[in-house]
C-alpha positions in Angstrom: 28.6 41.3 -0.7 29.0 38.0 0.7 26.5 34.8 0.7 26.2 33.0 4.3 24.5 29.9 5.9 23.4 29.3 9.3 22.9 25.9 9.7 21.2 25.6 13.1 18.2 28.0 11.3 18.7 26.5 7.7 18.9 30.0 6.5 20.8 32.1 3.9 21.8 35.5 4.0 24.3 38.1 3.1 27.2 40.1 4.6 27.7 43.4 3.7 29.8 46.6 4.9 27.8 49.1 4.0 24.2 49.7 2.9 21.8 52.0 0.8 18.3 52.2 0.7 15.2 54.5 0.3 17.3 56.3 -2.8 20.3 55.7 -5.1 22.9 57.1 -6.7 22.4 59.5 -9.7 23.0 58.9 -13.1 26.4 60.3 -13.5 27.2 60.6 -9.9 30.1 59.2 -7.9 30.9 57.9 -4.2 30.6 60.5 -1.6 32.1 60.1 1.3 30.9 60.7 4.8 33.5 63.2 5.3 33.2 65.0 2.4 30.9 67.6 0.7 29.9 68.1 -2.8 29.0 71.0 -4.7 27.2 68.5 -7.2 24.4 66.3 -6.1 25.2 62.6 -6.2 22.3 60.8 -4.5 18.9 61.5 -3.7 18.1 63.8 -1.2 17.2 61.4 1.8 19.0 58.2 0.4 19.8 56.6 3.7 23.1 54.8 4.4 24.1 52.2 7.0 27.8 51.9 7.6 29.2 50.0 10.9 27.0 51.6 13.8 25.6 54.6 12.2 23.5 55.8 10.0 23.4 58.6 7.5 21.2 60.4 5.4 22.0 62.2 2.3 21.4 66.1 2.3 21.6 69.2 0.9 22.6 72.7 3.1 20.4 75.7 2.9 23.2 77.7 5.0 26.4 77.3 6.1 26.6 74.5 8.7 29.2 73.9 11.6 30.7 70.4 12.2 29.4 68.2 15.3 26.4 70.2 15.5 22.8 69.5 14.7 21.3 70.8 12.0 17.9 71.9 11.9 14.7 71.0 9.1 14.3 74.1 7.3 11.3 73.6 5.3 7.7 74.7 6.5 4.2 72.9 5.5 2.5 74.5 2.4 -1.3 74.6 3.6 -3.9 74.9 0.6 -6.4 73.1 -1.4 -6.2 70.5 -4.0 -7.5 71.9 -7.4 -11.3 72.6 -8.5 -11.3 69.0 -9.8 -12.4 65.2 -8.3 -9.6 62.8 -7.7 -10.9 59.3 -7.6 -9.5 56.3 -6.0 -6.4 54.6 -8.0 -5.4 57.9 -8.8 -1.7 58.5 -8.6 -1.3 62.3 -9.7 -2.9 65.1 -7.3 -2.7 69.2 -8.1 -2.4 71.6 -5.3 -2.9 75.1 -5.2 0.7 76.2 -4.2 1.1 80.3 -5.0 4.7 79.7 -4.7 7.0 79.3 -7.7 8.7 75.7 -7.2 11.6 74.3 -9.0 10.9 70.6 -10.5 11.0 67.9 -7.6 10.8 70.1 -4.8 8.6 67.9 -2.9 10.3 65.0 -3.8 10.3 62.4 -0.9 8.1 64.3 1.0 4.4 63.9 2.2 0.8 65.0 0.9 -2.0 65.2 4.0 -5.4 65.1 2.4 -8.5 66.4 4.8 -11.3 64.3 3.4 -14.6 63.5 4.4 -14.6 60.1 4.6 -10.9 59.7 6.1 -7.7 61.7 6.5 -5.1 60.2 4.1 -1.1 60.7 4.1 0.7 60.0 1.4 4.5 60.2 0.4 5.2 62.4 -2.8 7.4 60.3 -5.5 8.1 63.3 -7.9 6.6 66.9 -8.3 6.3 69.2 -11.6 7.5 72.7 -11.7 5.0 75.4 -10.2 4.9 79.0 -11.6 3.2 80.0 -8.6 -0.3 79.0 -9.2 -0.5 75.0 -9.0 2.2 72.0 -8.5 0.9 68.6 -9.7 2.2 66.2 -7.5 2.8 62.2 -8.1 2.6 59.7 -5.2 4.2 56.3 -4.7 1.1 55.0 -3.7 -2.4 55.6 -5.6 -5.3 57.4 -3.6 -7.4 55.1 -1.5 -10.7 57.0 -1.5 -11.4 60.0 -3.6 -10.5 63.3 -3.0 -13.5 66.0 -3.9 -12.7 68.8 -6.2 -11.3 71.9 -3.5 -10.2 69.8 -0.7 -8.2 71.0 2.6 -5.0 69.3 2.0 -0.7 70.0 3.5 2.4 69.2 1.7 5.5 68.8 2.8 9.0 68.7 0.8 11.7 65.9 1.5 12.6 67.1 5.5 16.8 66.6 4.2 16.5 69.3 1.6 17.3 72.4 3.1 19.2 72.2 6.4 20.2 75.0 8.3 22.4 75.8 11.2 20.3 78.4 12.8 19.3 79.2 16.3 15.2 78.9 15.9 13.2 77.5 18.3 11.0 76.6 16.0 13.0 74.1 13.8 13.6 70.5 14.7 17.1 68.8 14.2 17.3 66.0 11.9 20.7 65.4 11.3 23.9 66.1 13.0 27.1 67.0 10.6 30.4 65.7 11.1 32.2 68.4 8.8 31.5 72.3 8.0 29.5 72.3 5.4 29.1 75.4 2.8 25.6 76.5 2.0 23.7 74.8 -1.3 26.1 71.7 -0.9 25.1 68.0 -0.5 26.6 66.2 2.4 25.7 63.1 4.5 24.1 63.8 7.8 24.2 61.4 10.6 21.1 60.4 12.2 21.6 57.3 14.2 24.4 55.6 16.3 28.0 56.7 17.7 28.3 60.7 17.8 30.5 63.7 18.8 28.7 66.4 20.1 29.9 70.1 20.9 28.5 71.2 24.4 26.3 74.1 25.1 27.7 74.7 28.7 27.8 71.8 31.1 30.0 68.8 30.0 27.7 66.0 30.4 28.2 63.0 32.6 29.7 64.9 35.3 26.8 64.6 37.8 25.0 61.1 38.7 22.6 59.8 36.0 23.0 63.0 34.1 23.0 60.6 31.0 20.2 61.8 28.7 21.2 64.6 26.7 19.2 67.4 24.5 19.8 69.8 21.8 20.5 73.8 22.4 18.4 75.8 19.8 22.1 76.3 18.2 22.6 72.4 17.6 24.5 72.0 20.1 24.5 69.2 23.0 22.9 69.6 26.4 23.2 67.8 29.5 20.2 67.5 31.5 21.7 69.7 34.2 21.0 72.7 31.4 17.5 71.9 30.6 14.6 74.1 32.7 12.8 71.3 34.3 9.9 73.5 35.6 6.4 72.6 35.0 4.7 74.1 32.4 8.0 75.2 30.6 8.8 73.7 26.9 11.6 71.0 26.9 14.1 71.1 24.1 14.6 68.6 21.7 15.9 64.8 22.8 19.4 64.1 21.4 20.3 60.6 22.9 22.1 59.5 25.3 25.5 59.6 26.9 27.8 56.2 25.9 31.1 56.3 28.2 31.5 55.4 31.8 32.5 59.0 32.9 33.5 59.0 36.1 36.4 60.8 37.0 39.9 59.9 36.2 44.2 60.9 36.6 42.5 64.3 38.1 40.2 64.8 35.5 36.3 65.9 36.3 34.8 63.3 34.2 31.8 63.7 31.7 32.0 63.3 28.1 30.5 64.1 24.6 30.5 60.6 22.6 27.0 60.0 22.6 24.2 57.7 21.2 22.5 59.8 18.5 18.8 58.8 18.1 17.3 60.8 15.7 16.2 58.4 12.7 17.5 54.6 13.0 
């Protein structure tokens, strides 16, 4: 880290080569490269890494992943009631009636939505206790703003980076792109923003004029806008970003390219 001074603005600042935020290296953890997987967790899940023009999130693979294809968030919602007790405004802990057994911190850095009559509430979850299939105690980063009556309807979501799947499901959204093949159960850095390369689904992007917007196929491959069915009433695939390069034909080549600006989470 290097201190800097901008005389025209009379402002101090620093120059850094990379930034970690939204999480930390774990006690006993080690530096893990963006092109490396690890059987041992080294950072908090969801930790954000800013490196050159790109942004990454620390993830856990819930299945084997293919390099240069997008990975899906495999976690679904838990819809349930809060426990049969009132929670006062200012409280940091809420117990939900989750009937699935949960490991400690299953919901860590996920979200809790509470449907109170006074106002809907959404909070980030700091940690969660072990759940034996009856209930789970959640600790929030912020205290409740209004009271929560007993047995209030709510929904809890785990961290979106804690169960990354390589699948063909049309019911899951892509949240990262893996730069490397990843083994199920391993930890890795998934790219979420910046220059990235994609595996073409069918048409090579950019071989047609104005073919610049890109989308994800259900298997995480990169789709040209030519491969999207734009018929009115049809569902649209998830947007991936836009093509970066000049894709005009050159030296007898047809043109087109797969270097694109990934735009998932900056």
